[in-house]
N, C-alpha and C positions, 0 to 999 in steps of 0.2 A: 698753550692751548689746554683747556680743561677737557677731560674725557667724561663720558656719561656717568661712569661709576663715581668719579670724583665729584661731579656735579650733584649726583644723588646724595652723597654723604655730606655735601656742603649746602644742601637745600637750593641748588641752582640748576636743577634739571630743566631743560627746555621741554615743556609739556606739549608744545605745538611746533615740532620741527618741520621745516620746509622739505618738500620732495624735490630737491634739486639734483642735478645729474652729478653724482660723484660716487666713489666706491665706499661701501660701508661693510662692516663686519656683520655677517649673517649667521645666526645661531638658530637651529631647529630644536626647540625644547621638547617637542614631541618625541624626537629620536632619543634625546637625553633621558627622558622619563619613562622609557619603555622597559626599564630594568634589564636591558641587554648589557648595559655598561654599569657594572656594580660600583666600581671606583673610577672616578675620572682620572685617567693617567695621561692627560694631555701635557705635552711639553710646552714651554712658554719662551718666547723670544725676548721677553723683557730684559733689557740690557743690565740693569743693576741688581736684579734678583733672579739668579738662574734657577732657583728652586720654586719660584713663583708659579702658581697656577691661576692666572688672572681670570680664567673662565668662571671661577667661583664668584667673583664680584659681579659678573654679568648675569649668572643664574640668580643671584640674590636680587639684583636690580629688576630683572624680568619678572620674578615672582611677586615683588612688591607692586610693580607697575601693572601686571596683567592678571595674576592669579588671586591676589589678595581680594577679599570680598568687601573691604572698606566699611566695616561695621560702624553703626551709629555709636555703640558703646564698645570700644576696642579692648577686649579682654587681654590681648597680647601686651598692649601698652600698660594697662593696669597691673599686669603680673610682673613686670620688670622691676627688680628690687633696686636698681641703680639708675632708673630713668634714662636708659640708653635707647629706648624706642620711642619715636614720636610720630603722631599722626598729624599731617599737615592739612588743616582744614582749607587753606587757601589754594591748595594744589590737588583738588579732588580726593582728599583724604589719603594721599600717598604716604606710605610708611617710610620713615628714615631711621636707620640704625646708626647711632653715634658710636663709631668704632672705638674711640678712646675711652668711652664709659663702659662699653659692653664687657662683661666678664665671662661670656660664653656659657652661662648657666642653662640656657635654652628654655627658661621659664615661659618665654613668649610663645615658643613652639608648642609647649604642652598646654598652654592656656587657650590657644586658638581653637574655637569650636568646630572649625571647618577643616583643620589640618592643612592649611595652605602656607604656613610658615614651616618650611622643611628644616629639620635640625641640621642636616648636612650642609645647608647653605649659611650657617652661622659660624664661620671659623673664628677662632680667637685671634689669629694673626691676620692682619689686613693684607689682602692680595688684590690689588687693583689692576685692571686691564687698561692699557693705554692705546689699544687698537692698532699698535705698530704704525701709527699714522705717518711718522717720519722715517720708517724703515720698510717701506713696501717694495723696494727693488727686488727683494726675494720674498717668496711666499712665507708668511708667518708660520712658526713651528706648530701652533695650535691646529692649523688646518691640516698639515701633513701628518701630524701625530694622532689625529682623531680617527680611529679605525672604523667608526660608524658614519663618517662623512656628515656630521652634524654641524660643522663649521665651514664657512667659505667666505669669499669676498663677493658681494653683489653690487652691481651698478643700478642705482635708482634713476630712472629717466624723468625729466621734468614734465614730459608729455603724459606720463601715466596719471590717469584721473585718480586712481586709488590703488593700493597694493592688493595682492591676492587676498582672498578671504583667510582669516586667521594669521595674517602677516602684518606686523605693526612696526612703525618707526618708534624707537625708544631713544629719546635724546637726538643728538645730531650725528652720531657715528655708528649707530647700532640698529639693525633690523632683526626682529625676533619672529619666528614662526611658532605659534602655540595655539592649541585648541584649549580654550579656557572658558570659564563661567563669566557671563556678562550680566550686570545688574539690570540693564534695560530689557533683556530677553527672559529674565526670571519671572 
């Protein structure tokens, strides 16, 4: 099973996920961005990499999906010296960072005229979250170790006509709460 973070980096993110009843990882980016949490010190249950902080891949995914302004002429893409950043025209101008090319120079972050590519979300080492989909008998460590309660597991009901305002399905396994800029409302 692919995770949303893997799907993003392999250009297979489901841009129209169904609201079916199942539990999804919920991340409140508004809490994460309030500067109360200087360094994310969340622990991760990812079995193969105990030092992994998979929430970093979720923050990157959410920023590209929700916060990025999807410029007509993407300065971030043009600034990358190794062509590691790509704007996918067929997926609503979604940015994809090719981790195996990225040298973590952060040129894209400095070139973004809106400051929406956060340099702290561009780690050199890949840290993908697998949402603990097959290990949910115990609460994932990211939930219990987040002292600001920004992460939880939420059940999305099929009957819900839409999610709360500023809450979005991102891929099939992730729900993000974020107050962000929207092209249509600008």
